[in-house]
Chimera marker file (.cmm) of the C-alpha trace (Angstrom):
<marker_set name="trace">
<marker id="1" x="133.650" y="-62.381" z="98.615" r="1" g="1" b="0" radius="0.5"/>
<marker id="2" x="132.758" y="-66.019" z="98.054" r="1" g="1" b="0" radius="0.5"/>
<marker id="3" x="131.726" y="-66.367" z="101.717" r="1" g="1" b="0" radius="0.5"/>
<marker id="4" x="129.036" y="-63.712" z="101.198" r="1" g="1" b="0" radius="0.5"/>
<marker id="5" x="127.773" y="-65.549" z="98.132" r="1" g="1" b="0" radius="0.5"/>
<marker id="6" x="127.647" y="-68.864" z="100.020" r="1" g="1" b="0" radius="0.5"/>
<marker id="7" x="125.660" y="-67.274" z="102.853" r="1" g="1" b="0" radius="0.5"/>
<marker id="8" x="123.104" y="-65.805" z="100.474" r="1" g="1" b="0" radius="0.5"/>
<marker id="9" x="122.631" y="-69.143" z="98.714" r="1" g="1" b="0" radius="0.5"/>
<marker id="10" x="122.222" y="-71.067" z="101.988" r="1" g="1" b="0" radius="0.5"/>
<marker id="11" x="118.607" y="-70.023" z="102.531" r="1" g="1" b="0" radius="0.5"/>
<marker id="12" x="117.463" y="-70.368" z="98.937" r="1" g="1" b="0" radius="0.5"/>
<marker id="13" x="115.662" y="-73.653" z="99.497" r="1" g="1" b="0" radius="0.5"/>
<marker id="14" x="113.909" y="-72.312" z="102.566" r="1" g="1" b="0" radius="0.5"/>
<marker id="15" x="112.606" y="-69.356" z="100.579" r="1" g="1" b="0" radius="0.5"/>
<marker id="16" x="111.508" y="-71.613" z="97.736" r="1" g="1" b="0" radius="0.5"/>
<marker id="17" x="109.771" y="-73.939" z="100.187" r="1" g="1" b="0" radius="0.5"/>
<marker id="18" x="107.866" y="-71.050" z="101.732" r="1" g="1" b="0" radius="0.5"/>
<marker id="19" x="107.101" y="-69.529" z="98.339" r="1" g="1" b="0" radius="0.5"/>
<marker id="20" x="105.655" y="-72.765" z="96.993" r="1" g="1" b="0" radius="0.5"/>
<marker id="21" x="104.081" y="-74.147" z="100.183" r="1" g="1" b="0" radius="0.5"/>
<marker id="22" x="102.121" y="-71.043" z="101.103" r="1" g="1" b="0" radius="0.5"/>
<marker id="23" x="100.051" y="-70.622" z="97.911" r="1" g="1" b="0" radius="0.5"/>
<marker id="24" x="99.563" y="-74.361" z="97.416" r="1" g="1" b="0" radius="0.5"/>
<marker id="25" x="98.457" y="-74.742" z="101.007" r="1" g="1" b="0" radius="0.5"/>
<marker id="26" x="96.104" y="-71.791" z="100.651" r="1" g="1" b="0" radius="0.5"/>
<marker id="27" x="94.531" y="-73.298" z="97.534" r="1" g="1" b="0" radius="0.5"/>
<marker id="28" x="94.158" y="-76.722" z="99.127" r="1" g="1" b="0" radius="0.5"/>
<marker id="29" x="92.810" y="-75.175" z="102.310" r="1" g="1" b="0" radius="0.5"/>
<marker id="30" x="90.219" y="-73.291" z="100.331" r="1" g="1" b="0" radius="0.5"/>
<marker id="31" x="89.169" y="-76.483" z="98.565" r="1" g="1" b="0" radius="0.5"/>
<marker id="32" x="89.266" y="-78.884" z="101.508" r="1" g="1" b="0" radius="0.5"/>
<marker id="33" x="88.489" y="-76.794" z="104.595" r="1" g="1" b="0" radius="0.5"/>
<marker id="34" x="86.706" y="-73.759" z="103.085" r="1" g="1" b="0" radius="0.5"/>
<marker id="35" x="89.215" y="-71.669" z="105.035" r="1" g="1" b="0" radius="0.5"/>
<marker id="36" x="92.185" y="-70.096" z="103.301" r="1" g="1" b="0" radius="0.5"/>
<marker id="37" x="94.037" y="-69.316" z="106.532" r="1" g="1" b="0" radius="0.5"/>
<marker id="38" x="94.054" y="-72.924" z="107.716" r="1" g="1" b="0" radius="0.5"/>
<marker id="39" x="95.427" y="-74.165" z="104.415" r="1" g="1" b="0" radius="0.5"/>
<marker id="40" x="98.006" y="-71.373" z="104.253" r="1" g="1" b="0" radius="0.5"/>
<marker id="41" x="99.223" y="-72.269" z="107.731" r="1" g="1" b="0" radius="0.5"/>
<marker id="42" x="99.534" y="-75.938" z="106.854" r="1" g="1" b="0" radius="0.5"/>
<marker id="43" x="101.294" y="-75.097" z="103.577" r="1" g="1" b="0" radius="0.5"/>
<marker id="44" x="103.673" y="-72.759" z="105.390" r="1" g="1" b="0" radius="0.5"/>
<marker id="45" x="104.624" y="-75.470" z="107.866" r="1" g="1" b="0" radius="0.5"/>
<marker id="46" x="105.281" y="-77.981" z="105.091" r="1" g="1" b="0" radius="0.5"/>
<marker id="47" x="107.206" y="-75.385" z="103.056" r="1" g="1" b="0" radius="0.5"/>
<marker id="48" x="109.466" y="-74.501" z="105.973" r="1" g="1" b="0" radius="0.5"/>
<marker id="49" x="110.034" y="-78.175" z="106.769" r="1" g="1" b="0" radius="0.5"/>
<marker id="50" x="110.893" y="-79.179" z="103.213" r="1" g="1" b="0" radius="0.5"/>
<marker id="51" x="113.070" y="-76.094" z="102.695" r="1" g="1" b="0" radius="0.5"/>
<marker id="52" x="114.993" y="-76.690" z="105.898" r="1" g="1" b="0" radius="0.5"/>
<marker id="53" x="115.591" y="-80.338" z="105.020" r="1" g="1" b="0" radius="0.5"/>
<marker id="54" x="116.843" y="-79.343" z="101.560" r="1" g="1" b="0" radius="0.5"/>
<marker id="55" x="119.138" y="-76.724" z="103.109" r="1" g="1" b="0" radius="0.5"/>
<marker id="56" x="120.594" y="-79.247" z="105.540" r="1" g="1" b="0" radius="0.5"/>
<marker id="57" x="121.302" y="-81.746" z="102.750" r="1" g="1" b="0" radius="0.5"/>
<marker id="58" x="122.946" y="-78.990" z="100.693" r="1" g="1" b="0" radius="0.5"/>
<marker id="59" x="125.253" y="-78.027" z="103.582" r="1" g="1" b="0" radius="0.5"/>
<marker id="60" x="126.455" y="-81.608" z="104.020" r="1" g="1" b="0" radius="0.5"/>
<marker id="61" x="127.796" y="-81.702" z="100.462" r="1" g="1" b="0" radius="0.5"/>
<link id1="1" id2="2" r="1" g="1" b="0" radius="0.2"/>
<link id1="2" id2="3" r="1" g="1" b="0" radius="0.2"/>
<link id1="3" id2="4" r="1" g="1" b="0" radius="0.2"/>
<link id1="4" id2="5" r="1" g="1" b="0" radius="0.2"/>
<link id1="5" id2="6" r="1" g="1" b="0" radius="0.2"/>
<link id1="6" id2="7" r="1" g="1" b="0" radius="0.2"/>
<link id1="7" id2="8" r="1" g="1" b="0" radius="0.2"/>
<link id1="8" id2="9" r="1" g="1" b="0" radius="0.2"/>
<link id1="9" id2="10" r="1" g="1" b="0" radius="0.2"/>
<link id1="10" id2="11" r="1" g="1" b="0" radius="0.2"/>
<link id1="11" id2="12" r="1" g="1" b="0" radius="0.2"/>
<link id1="12" id2="13" r="1" g="1" b="0" radius="0.2"/>
<link id1="13" id2="14" r="1" g="1" b="0" radius="0.2"/>
<link id1="14" id2="15" r="1" g="1" b="0" radius="0.2"/>
<link id1="15" id2="16" r="1" g="1" b="0" radius="0.2"/>
<link id1="16" id2="17" r="1" g="1" b="0" radius="0.2"/>
<link id1="17" id2="18" r="1" g="1" b="0" radius="0.2"/>
<link id1="18" id2="19" r="1" g="1" b="0" radius="0.2"/>
<link id1="19" id2="20" r="1" g="1" b="0" radius="0.2"/>
<link id1="20" id2="21" r="1" g="1" b="0" radius="0.2"/>
<link id1="21" id2="22" r="1" g="1" b="0" radius="0.2"/>
<link id1="22" id2="23" r="1" g="1" b="0" radius="0.2"/>
<link id1="23" id2="24" r="1" g="1" b="0" radius="0.2"/>
<link id1="24" id2="25" r="1" g="1" b="0" radius="0.2"/>
<link id1="25" id2="26" r="1" g="1" b="0" radius="0.2"/>
<link id1="26" id2="27" r="1" g="1" b="0" radius="0.2"/>
<link id1="27" id2="28" r="1" g="1" b="0" radius="0.2"/>
<link id1="28" id2="29" r="1" g="1" b="0" radius="0.2"/>
<link id1="29" id2="30" r="1" g="1" b="0" radius="0.2"/>
<link id1="30" id2="31" r="1" g="1" b="0" radius="0.2"/>
<link id1="31" id2="32" r="1" g="1" b="0" radius="0.2"/>
<link id1="32" id2="33" r="1" g="1" b="0" radius="0.2"/>
<link id1="33" id2="34" r="1" g="1" b="0" radius="0.2"/>
<link id1="34" id2="35" r="1" g="1" b="0" radius="0.2"/>
<link id1="35" id2="36" r="1" g="1" b="0" radius="0.2"/>
<link id1="36" id2="37" r="1" g="1" b="0" radius="0.2"/>
<link id1="37" id2="38" r="1" g="1" b="0" radius="0.2"/>
<link id1="38" id2="39" r="1" g="1" b="0" radius="0.2"/>
<link id1="39" id2="40" r="1" g="1" b="0" radius="0.2"/>
<link id1="40" id2="41" r="1" g="1" b="0" radius="0.2"/>
<link id1="41" id2="42" r="1" g="1" b="0" radius="0.2"/>
<link id1="42" id2="43" r="1" g="1" b="0" radius="0.2"/>
<link id1="43" id2="44" r="1" g="1" b="0" radius="0.2"/>
<link id1="44" id2="45" r="1" g="1" b="0" radius="0.2"/>
<link id1="45" id2="46" r="1" g="1" b="0" radius="0.2"/>
<link id1="46" id2="47" r="1" g="1" b="0" radius="0.2"/>
<link id1="47" id2="48" r="1" g="1" b="0" radius="0.2"/>
<link id1="48" id2="49" r="1" g="1" b="0" radius="0.2"/>
<link id1="49" id2="50" r="1" g="1" b="0" radius="0.2"/>
<link id1="50" id2="51" r="1" g="1" b="0" radius="0.2"/>
<link id1="51" id2="52" r="1" g="1" b="0" radius="0.2"/>
<link id1="52" id2="53" r="1" g="1" b="0" radius="0.2"/>
<link id1="53" id2="54" r="1" g="1" b="0" radius="0.2"/>
<link id1="54" id2="55" r="1" g="1" b="0" radius="0.2"/>
<link id1="55" id2="56" r="1" g="1" b="0" radius="0.2"/>
<link id1="56" id2="57" r="1" g="1" b="0" radius="0.2"/>
<link id1="57" id2="58" r="1" g="1" b="0" radius="0.2"/>
<link id1="58" id2="59" r="1" g="1" b="0" radius="0.2"/>
<link id1="59" id2="60" r="1" g="1" b="0" radius="0.2"/>
<link id1="60" id2="61" r="1" g="1" b="0" radius="0.2"/>
</marker_set>
């Protein structure tokens, strides 16, 4: 039972990174590039990167 809980918690940081990076990137893209899709794409990339790094640090502990 605890293995299932550990697996569901593993991808929490990735989801948070995507959830935060996408809207922030969209807002910044709208302000800087006048294109919401460009900013959302950039925010998504940064969100996935930061979430994956946080997940990898969490697994090492």
